[in-house]
N, C-alpha and C positions, 0 to 999 in steps of 0.2 A: 551525687553519683551520675556518671555519664549514661545517656540513653543507650539501650541495646541496639546495635546495628548489625544485622546479619551480613556476613561476607559472601560475595559472589565467588563461587569456586568453579574451576574448569574441570569437568570429569572427562571430557574428550575434546582435544587431547589432554591427557593428565598434566596437571600443573599445580605447583605449590604456591601458596600466597594468593592475594586478591588479583582479580583479572583486570587488565587494561581494556575496557570496552571499546575504546577508540581503535586500538590495534586489531581487535577481533572483528569489528564490523566495517572497517575502512574498505572502500571499493575502488579499485583502479579505474581510471578513465577508460571506458570500452572503445573509444576511438571515434573519429568523425563519422557521423551518420548511423552509429550503432547505439543501442540502449542495453543497459543491464537492468533487468526488472526484478526487484526484490519485494516480497510481500511480508507483512507483519500482522499477525493475529494473536489473540489470546483466547484460549478455550478452557473449559472445565475438563476434568478427567473423563467425563462421559461425553465430551464433544460439543457442548453448547458454546456458541460464539457470542451469546448475549444473555443478559438478565434484565427482564423488563424492557427489552428493546434497545439496551445500550451495553457496551462492553465494559463500562467503568467498574461495575461490581465484581468483575473477574480479575482485576489488576492487583498487583502487589508492588512493594518497593522495587524489587528486581525488574519486574515487567516495565514499570514506569521509567527506570533508568535506561533500559534497553530501548524503549520507545523513543526517548529523547535522543539517544545516541544514533539510532537509525536515521532520524530526521536530520541530525547534524552532519551525517555522512552522505546525504543524497543531494541531488540537484533540484528535484521536484517531488512533492508529495501528491500522489494521484489518488483521487477518492470519487466514489459514485455519489450522485446527488442525494439518494436516500440516506446514506451514511452521513453525509455532510449536514443534512437537516437533523437527523436523529441525535447526533453527537454535538450539535451546535458548534460546528467548526469555526475557528478563527484563524488568523495568520499564524505562520510558523514562527516561534520565538527562539532566538539563538543568543546566548550571552556573548558579551563583547570579546572575551578571551577565545571562545570557540569561533567567533566570526573571523578573528585574526588567523586562527588555525586553518580555516577554510581558505582565506585569501592566499596564504602561503602555499597552498596546494592548487592554486589556479581556479578555485571555485568561487561562485557568488558568495557574498557575505551571509545571505539568508536564502534558503531554498524557496522556490516558487511553489505556489499551490495551483493544482489543476483539478477541476471538477468535471466529471462526465455526466451529461444529461441529454437524453434524446430530445426533449422539448425545450430546453433552456428556461424552463419555468422555475426560476430561482428568485428569491426576494433580494432586490438590490440593496436593501437595508440590513441584510444578514451580516453577522459579525465578520464572516470571511471576506466581505467586501468593505464594510464600514470601517473596520479597524486595520485595513491594509497599510494606512499611513503613507509614508513617502517611498515605499518600496515598489517593486514591479507589480503591476496589476495581476490578479489571479487570472488563470486561463479557464474558459468554459468550452469544453470539447463537446460539440453537439452535432446535429444532423441537418441535412438540407430541408427536412420537413419540420424543423423547429418552428414554434409559434413566432411570427414576425414581431408581434407586439412585445413578447418576452425578450427577444433578442435586442430590440431597440431600447428597452428599459435597462439593459445591462451595458449599454454602449460606453457610459462614463466610468464604470466601476470594474470592467473586465475586458480581457481580450477574448473575443468569441471566434472559434475556429470550427469550421465544418469538417467532420471526419467520417462522413457516410451519408447515405440517403435516408434510410429508415432507422438505422442504429449506428452508434459510434463504433466503427470497426477497429478492433485491436491494433491491426497493422498500421492503419492511418493515424490512430491516436499516438502510437510510438513515433511514427514519421514526423508528426507535428511537433512532438517534444524534441526529437533529435535535431530538427531544423532550427530550434531555438537554443541549441547546445545544452539541453536538459537531458543528459544521457544516463545519469544514475537515477533510476526511477524507484521510488518507494510507494508501493500500492498498499493502501490501508483499508481497502474494501469498498463496498460490502461484498457479501458472498457471490453475487452474480458478476460483479466486475472481476473478482479474482477467478471465478469459474471461466469466464470468457477469455481472460488472458492465458490461463493454463490450457484451456481446450485448443487455443490457437497455437500453442507451443512457444509462447513468449515469456513464460515464467522461468527465470533463471535460478532464483533462490527463494526459499520459504522459511521464514522465522516464525516459530510457533511457541508461545508460552503456554505451558500446561499448568493451570492453577489447581492447587490441591483441594478441590471441592467437587461434589456431585450436584449438578443443577437440576436433575430430573428430566422427564420427558417434556416435549412440546417447545423446544427452542430451535432457533436457526443454527445450522451447522456451518462449517468452514466454507463450503462451496454450495452454490446453487446454479440452476440452469438446466440445459438439455442433457440427458444422459449421454455418456461417452461410449465410443465404440470399444475402447480398451483402456486400462488404467495407465497413468504416467509413472515411470520409474524415477525414484529419487535416491540420492545417496546421502547418508548422514555426514555432515561436515563438522558439527560441534555440539557439545552439550555443556551448558552451565547450570549451576544449581544454587539456590539461595533459600534457606528456610522452607524446604519441601516444595518450592516452585522450580520447575524444570524449564529451561530456555533452550529450545532445540533449533538447530539450523540445518536445513537440507538444501542440497543443490540438485538441479535437474540432471538426470543422467542423459547427456547428449548423444551417447553412443548407442542407446537403446533403440530397438526396432530399426536397425540399419540406418540410423541418422534421421529418420523421419520423426515428425511430431508424435509423441507418445499418447496424446489425447486428442482425438478428433470426434466431432459430433457424428452420430449415425448418418448413413447415406441419405435417409429420408427426412432429415431435419435441416433447418436453415443453418448456414455456416456463420451467420451474424447473430451472435447471442446478445440478449439485452445486457446492458452494462451496469444497470443499477437496480438492485432488488426492490420490486414493489413500488418504485417511484420513478417517474420519467425525468 
């Protein structure tokens, strides 16, 4: 007897039959010097973004399928140093057939990986560097005050780019990516990196998988950082469902607040939010 495989259904827009995830999540090229920033997170029904410090326990077959597809549709995976360590990040893997699909659309065969770290204190032997193989080196987006010894240790395994003085500034991070033709940006966290991008008005799209479980109190939430002056308006762009897991897609409402960024730090707080939760 064949194994049971739940079908991904589209609830919004309504659609019969199984969904073509590649068609749903494809991103047009935003153009020279521009970036489209999409974030992807999985949370429990009560809002927990991790279990025992990792997101793995919240995932489902549908979430994993969307996770892979979002990576296959981007130019660069952007992640904070704390998340890269906690999740033991490695290089992005793309099957041969999907690599050809990407080449036909003028994209790199494999997305590049970019890690944001204030101090650049990353292990050169970590999987994300050691298993990079013959592809492009990962990017480390850091600050002018990063530890010089740490930067020197990464010289052979990463391209290190300064994106601010004390913090990696969201605008300079995106400018560095756009300058390398990495315009379709997939942000995978952590909560402070996503919070900083959203607070600066750079988050264009948010994909949230809602896992059908209650995690209980005491867990990290989707966003972290400095309190905002007012909330950011989003509009619902799509809803998929598989076996009680909801896969939501929101777009930033760019017309809200007369075209201004919908989320700004309070006037008495720093405009340069930390980019990696709890880890330099």
